[in-house]
Residue, then its C-alpha position, 0 to 999 in steps of 0.5 A: m233855642s234849639i233846646l225848645i225842640y226837645l222841650m215843647p214836645a216833653a211838656l206837651f207830651l208830660s201834659l196828655l199824660g196828666l190829662a189822659g190819667f185825670l180822665w181815667s181817674l173820673k171814668s174810673g169812679q174816683y172821685d164818686d163818693m167823697e162825703g163817704a170817705a170823709e165820714r168813714i174816717l171818723l167812724e170806728d169799725e164794728d167787728 
């Protein structure tokens, strides 16, 4: 049971770190243009 003293804060820290990373990606606009990326892979580049 004493291992829970270490595992619970570690799990809480990692989950907050993941949430902070997700919120940062939302704020920086990573998910703004989902259709554009899908269409860009199909089109040929015109130089």
